[in-house]
N, C-alpha and C positions, 0 to 999 in steps of 0.2 A: 884346404882344398882349392881355395882361390889361387894360391901360388902354383898349384899343379896345372890348372887351366891356363894361367898366364905363361908358364914355362912351355907347355906344348904349343900354344898359339904363337909365341914369339919365335919358336924354332921353325915354324912353317911359313910365316909371312915374310914379305920383302921389307915391310916397314914395322919392325918390332916396337918402335917407340910409340906407335899409335894404338897399341893393344891396350884395352881397358876392360877390367872385369869388376863388376859390382855384385854385391851379395844382398839378398833380401829374404827375410824369414816370413813365411806365411803358415802359421800353425805349426805342424810338425814337418813341414817341407821347407827346404832351403833352395832358393832359385838363384842361379848364377847367370848374369847377363854378360855376354862377351861381345865387345864392339871392336872392330878392326877397320882399317882403311878400306874404302870402297873397292879399289883394285885387288885387295887381298881376300875379299869375301869368298870368291870361288875356291881359293886354296884352302880356306878353313872348312868349307863345306865338303869339298871333294866331289869326285864323280859319283853320282847317284847318292850323295850324302854319306859316303862311307867314312870319311874322316870325322865328320860331325857325330856320326853314330858311335865310332870308336871312342871319341872323347866323352860322350855321354856314358858309355859302358864303363870306362875308367873312373868317371866321377861316381857312378853308382857303387862300384866296388870300394872306392875310398870312403864313401859315406857309410857303407855297411861296416867297414873296419873301425870307424870312429863311433859307431853306435847310433848314427842318425837314421831315422826311418826312411826319409826320401830326400833325394837331391835331384835337381833338374837343371839343364843347361839350355839357355835361350841364346841364339846367335843372331846378331843384327840389332835392330832398334828396339 
């Protein structure tokens, strides 16, 4: 799923080399942290958070298909 987030983020931003995703497990939840270059932050979030919400929805579907209970996406620091 980390690859899915990286793929989507790299397709959106102007600086794909600066996309970083790290994964952290907390109990039955997997949290993914997405970091992009400062000028690309608005592109990843989108107007009224629509792109960020779409990425979170895709992540939840992918997690459900893999049998994970919860997956979360944090954008920024």
